[in-house]
C-alpha positions in Angstrom: -30.0 -2.9 27.4 -29.2 -3.4 23.8 -28.0 -7.1 22.8 -26.0 -8.0 19.8 -26.3 -11.8 20.4 -29.2 -12.6 17.9 -27.7 -13.8 15.0 -31.2 -14.2 13.3 -31.6 -10.5 13.3 -28.0 -10.0 12.1 -28.1 -12.2 9.2 -31.8 -11.8 7.9 -30.6 -10.3 5.1 -28.0 -12.9 4.1 -29.2 -16.3 2.3 -27.7 -19.6 3.0 -25.4 -19.0 0.3 -24.2 -15.7 1.2 -23.4 -17.1 4.7 -21.4 -19.9 3.0 -19.3 -17.5 1.2 -18.6 -15.1 4.0 -17.5 -18.2 6.2 -15.1 -19.3 3.5 -13.9 -15.7 3.1 -13.5 -15.0 6.5 -12.1 -18.7 7.0 -9.3 -18.0 4.6 -8.6 -14.6 6.2 -7.5 -16.3 9.6 -4.3 -17.5 7.9 -1.9 -14.1 7.9 0.7 -15.8 5.6 -2.1 -16.6 2.9 -3.5 -13.4 3.2 -0.1 -11.7 2.5 0.6 -13.9 -0.2 -2.8 -13.6 -1.8 -2.0 -9.6 -1.6 1.1 -9.9 -3.5 -0.2 -12.6 -6.1 -3.3 -10.5 -6.7 -1.5 -7.2 -7.4 0.7 -8.7 -9.8 -2.2 -10.7 -11.7 -4.0 -7.2 -11.9 -0.8 -5.3 -13.3 -0.2 -8.0 -15.9 -4.0 -7.9 -16.9 -4.9 -11.6 -16.0 -8.0 -12.4 -15.8 -9.0 -12.6 -12.1 -11.4 -9.8 -12.1 -14.3 -12.2 -12.0 -13.0 -14.3 -9.2 -12.4 -10.8 -7.2 -16.0 -9.8 -7.8 -17.4 -12.8 -7.0 -15.5 -13.2 -3.4 -13.9 -10.4 -1.5 -15.4 -7.5 -3.7 -19.0 -8.9 -3.4 -18.3 -9.3 0.4 -17.2 -5.6 0.8 -18.2 -3.4 -1.9 -21.5 -2.7 -3.3 -20.6 -2.7 -6.8 -18.4 -0.8 -9.5 -20.5 2.3 -9.7 -23.1 4.0 -7.9 -25.8 2.7 -10.1 -24.4 -0.9 -9.4 -24.8 -0.2 -5.5 -28.7 0.5 -5.7 -29.3 -2.9 -5.2 -27.3 -3.0 -2.0 -29.1 0.3 -0.9 -32.3 -0.9 -1.3 -31.3 -4.5 0.5 -29.6 -2.2 3.4 -32.8 0.3 3.5 -35.4 -2.7 4.1 -33.7 -3.3 7.4 -33.5 0.4 8.4 -30.0 0.6 7.8 -28.6 3.5 5.7 -25.8 3.9 3.3 -22.6 5.5 3.0 -21.6 5.5 -0.6 -17.7 5.5 -0.4 -15.7 6.0 -3.5 -12.8 3.8 -2.7 -10.6 4.6 -5.5 -6.8 5.6 -4.0 -3.6 6.4 -5.0 -4.4 9.0 -8.1 -1.3 11.3 -8.9 -2.6 13.8 -11.7 -5.1 16.7 -12.2 -7.3 14.8 -14.3 -7.9 11.8 -12.0 -8.5 14.6 -9.1 -10.8 16.2 -11.0 -12.5 13.2 -12.0 -12.8 11.9 -8.0 -14.5 15.3 -7.5 -17.2 14.6 -9.8 -17.7 11.3 -8.8 -18.0 12.5 -5.3 -20.7 15.2 -6.1 -22.2 12.7 -7.9 -22.8 10.5 -4.4 -24.0 13.9 -2.9 -26.5 14.2 -5.8 -27.7 10.7 -5.3 -27.8 11.4 -1.5 -29.9 14.3 -2.3 -33.5 13.9 -0.7 -32.9 10.1 0.1 -33.2 9.1 3.5 -31.6 5.6 2.7 -28.4 7.4 2.2 -27.9 9.8 5.3 -24.1 10.7 4.2 -21.8 11.4 1.9 -17.5 10.6 2.4 -14.2 11.6 1.0 -10.7 11.2 1.6 -8.2 14.0 1.0 -5.8 11.9 -0.6 -8.3 10.8 -3.3 -7.9 14.8 -4.1 -4.4 15.5 -3.5 -1.0 14.2 -3.7 0.0 12.4 -0.7 3.6 14.1 -0.8 2.1 17.8 -1.2 0.2 17.1 2.2 2.8 15.5 3.6 5.4 18.7 2.8 2.4 21.3 4.0 1.4 19.3 6.9 3.5 21.8 9.5 1.8 25.3 9.3 5.0 27.0 10.6 7.0 25.4 7.9 8.1 27.7 4.9 6.9 26.0 1.6 7.6 26.6 -2.1 5.2 28.8 -4.3 4.6 25.9 -6.4 3.5 23.9 -3.3 1.1 27.1 -2.2 -1.0 27.0 -5.5 -1.2 23.2 -5.3 -2.7 23.5 -1.8 -4.7 25.9 -2.9 -6.1 24.0 -6.0 -6.7 20.9 -3.3 -8.7 23.2 -0.9 -10.7 24.6 -3.9 -11.5 21.1 -5.0 -12.6 20.3 -1.2 -14.7 23.3 -1.2 -16.4 22.4 -4.3 -17.4 19.0 -2.8 -18.4 20.9 0.6 -20.4 23.8 -1.2 -22.7 20.9 -3.0 -22.9 18.9 0.3 -24.2 22.4 1.9 -26.4 23.1 -1.2 -28.3 20.2 -0.9 -28.1 19.4 2.9 -26.0 16.3 3.2 -23.7 15.8 5.6 -20.2 14.9 4.4 -17.3 13.1 6.2 -13.9 14.4 5.5 -12.0 10.9 6.7 -8.9 10.8 8.7 -5.2 9.6 7.5 -1.8 9.3 8.8 -0.9 11.5 11.2 1.9 13.2 9.2 -0.7 14.7 7.1 -3.5 14.6 9.4 -2.9 18.4 10.5 -3.3 20.0 7.1 -6.4 17.8 7.0 -7.7 19.0 10.6 -6.9 22.8 9.2 -9.1 22.6 6.2 -11.7 20.4 7.8 -12.2 23.6 10.3 -12.0 26.0 7.2 -14.8 24.2 5.9 -16.7 24.0 9.0 -16.6 27.8 9.7 -18.0 28.4 6.3 -20.5 25.7 5.8 -21.6 24.5 9.3 -23.2 27.7 10.5 -26.8 26.5 10.5 -26.4 22.8 11.0 -23.3 20.3 10.9 -22.8 19.7 7.0 -18.7 19.0 7.2 -17.9 16.4 9.5 -13.9 15.9 10.7 -12.8 12.2 11.5 -11.2 11.9 14.9 -9.0 8.8 15.3 -8.8 7.6 19.1 -6.4 5.6 19.3 -4.2 8.7 19.0 -3.3 10.1 22.8 -3.9 13.3 21.9 -7.2 13.5 20.3 -9.7 13.6 23.1 -8.0 16.9 23.9 -8.3 17.5 20.2 -12.1 16.8 20.3 -12.8 19.0 23.1 -10.6 21.9 21.9 -12.3 21.6 18.5 -16.0 21.8 20.0 -15.0 24.7 22.4 -13.8 26.5 19.2 -16.8 25.9 17.3 -19.1 27.1 20.0 -17.2 30.3 20.6 -17.1 31.2 16.7 -20.7 30.1 16.3 -20.5 27.0 14.0 -21.9 23.8 14.3 -19.4 20.8 15.0 -19.7 17.5 12.9 -17.7 14.6 14.1 -17.3 11.1 13.1 -15.2 9.1 15.7 -13.0 6.1 15.1 -10.4 4.0 16.9 -8.0 4.2 13.9 -6.5 2.5 10.9 -3.1 2.9 10.4 -1.9 1.8 14.0 1.3 -0.7 12.8 2.6 2.3 10.3 2.3 5.0 12.8 4.3 3.3 15.4 7.2 2.1 12.7 7.5 5.3 11.6 7.8 6.9 14.4 10.5 4.6 15.5 12.3 5.0 12.1 12.2 9.0 12.3 13.0 9.0 16.4 9.9 10.8 17.5 7.3 9.5 20.2 4.6 7.1 19.1 1.2 9.3 18.5 -0.6 5.9 19.4 -2.1 5.1 22.6 0.0 3.2 24.9 -2.4 0.1 24.7 -6.1 -0.8 23.6 -7.4 -0.1 27.0 -6.3 3.3 26.9 -7.9 3.8 23.4 -11.1 2.1 24.6 -11.2 4.6 27.3 -10.7 7.4 25.2 -13.3 6.5 22.8 -15.9 6.2 25.3 -15.0 9.7 26.8 -15.0 11.2 23.6 -18.6 9.7 23.2 -19.8 11.1 26.3 -18.5 14.3 25.5 -19.9 14.7 22.4 -23.8 13.6 23.8 -23.1 16.4 26.4 -22.9 18.9 23.8 -25.2 17.6 21.0 -27.2 20.6 21.0 -24.3 22.2 18.9 -22.9 18.8 17.4 -23.7 15.9 15.3 -22.1 12.6 15.8 -21.3 9.4 14.1 -20.2 6.6 16.2 -18.0 4.6 13.5 -17.0 1.4 15.7 -17.0 -2.2 15.5 -16.9 -2.7 19.2 -19.7 -4.2 21.0 -18.9 -2.3 24.1 -18.7 1.1 22.8 -21.8 0.6 21.2 -23.8 -0.4 23.9 -22.2 2.6 25.6 -23.5 5.1 23.1 -26.9 3.5 23.6 -26.8 3.9 27.4 -25.5 7.5 27.0 -28.9 8.2 24.6 -30.9 7.2 27.5 -28.7 8.7 30.2 -28.9 11.9 28.5 -32.7 11.4 27.7 -32.4 11.4 24.0 -34.5 9.3 21.4 -33.2 6.6 19.8 -33.8 7.6 16.5 -32.2 11.1 17.1 -31.1 12.1 13.7 -27.8 13.9 15.2 -26.4 10.4 16.2 -25.8 7.7 14.1 -23.7 4.5 14.6 -21.7 3.1 11.4 -19.7 -0.1 10.3 -18.4 -1.2 7.1 -20.3 -3.3 4.7 -19.4 -7.1 5.1 -18.5 -6.6 8.8 -20.3 -6.6 12.3 -23.4 -7.1 10.9 -24.4 -8.6 14.6 -24.0 -4.8 15.8 -25.5 -2.9 12.8 -28.9 -5.0 12.4 -29.5 -5.4 15.9 -29.1 -1.7 16.5 -31.2 -0.8 13.8 -33.8 -3.5 15.0 -34.1 -1.9 18.3 -34.4 1.6 16.3 -31.2 3.4 16.5 -30.0 5.1 13.5 -27.4 3.1 11.7 -25.6 2.9 8.2 -23.1 1.2 6.4 -19.9 2.5 4.7 -20.7 0.8 1.2 -17.4 1.4 -0.8 -17.5 1.0 -4.5 -15.3 1.7 -7.7 -13.7 -0.3 -10.2 -12.3 -3.5 -9.3 -9.0 -2.8 -10.2 -8.9 0.7 -8.4 -10.1 -0.6 -5.2 -7.6 -3.4 -4.8 -5.9 -1.5 -2.1 -9.1 -0.8 0.2 -9.9 -4.5 -0.2 -6.3 -5.7 1.0 -6.4 -3.6 3.8 -9.8 -5.3 4.7 -8.2 -8.4 4.5 -5.4 -7.1 6.5 -7.5 -5.6 9.2 -9.5 -9.0 9.8 -6.0 -10.8 9.9 -4.4 -8.7 12.6 -7.3 -7.0 14.6 -7.1 -9.3 17.8 -10.5 -11.8 17.5 -12.0 -9.8 14.5 -11.9 -12.9 12.2 -12.9 -15.5 14.8 -15.7 -13.3 16.2 -17.2 -13.3 12.2 -16.7 -17.0 12.0 -18.5 -17.7 15.2 -21.3 -15.7 14.9 -21.7 -17.2 10.8 -21.5 -20.6 12.5 -24.3 -20.0 15.0 -26.4 -18.8 12.4 -25.4 -21.6 10.4 -26.5 -23.9 13.0 -29.7 -22.0 14.2 -31.0 -22.3 10.5 -30.4 -25.9 10.3 -32.0 -26.5 13.6 -35.2 -24.4 12.7 -35.3 -26.4 9.1 -35.6 -29.7 10.8 -39.4 -31.2 11.0 -40.6 -31.4 14.8 -40.2 -34.9 15.9 -43.4 -36.7 16.4 -44.4 -37.4 19.9 
């Protein structure tokens, strides 16, 4: 039975200074009003070109990002690898609008694949379709039965071409690539493109992975149908299972537009479907690959139990656990210590461009029940352990 209680293992890579910085940061994140105010002030300061980059880079950026470039991420990659934790380089620039930006993003994503080529320490690449396409275009073409203009059809063809370029390079180098999930009102088109790329590139092994958000009540059946289709059509299915990241936005939009919310009725339903999805994939692992992207201790322990239940090795290369850099080290490092395959998402990009990502991390730690408190309690436990261990043994 894997345990996540050992903070000495969890924070083995962290100096006292690292722990103190993380403690102060998570302490601040415990105040939602402060996070909201800070987000607004930071965005305004960056737009006005005020000299705040250094402060951001030394604090929240350092906690949750690997660097501004792939090269700057090298020290993070090496440090994680010392503890047998892999790196998933995540180019986290968002909100680009023109073709030149999309072309630059394609080239950057190909650079992450080239960096991962032959590198055991970098088991996956990843991208978001909204980094390669206009959001409003995706929204207009999401419904496959809707009539779309010729201009939108041509624009969509260009988006698919960009995605195909990335997946082709991933296939050439044998580097699996995740296509991240996004809002439900653009997810159908993403799912269709994913399926198209899988049919093309997953004949020998799972190169292209779709991401399935289990906080949606329809995703367990979607997952089962997708695996069934892959088996029938003769290709392998790659999946990254997550709970989801847009719950409040999803519910608000459903209420505003008067349609049923796609989100599960409660957390228990999400947890149930997530674990059912884990077992379904493991049951079909002969033609699937799985990455369990979760910060949930119970689901992580459950997947470890599934490996034993189905007589799979802890280090079976078809199954990975993954968490975000700067969060849930007690899960990542304890799993790795026990011999499981683990990787960290390592976001990177120019500080100004990754501000939206950093603000989401701050808001997530504020809004997810218990997240900030859990991180703080673990850090405090380790700080206390280190103080005790540094004291001289009393004389008898």
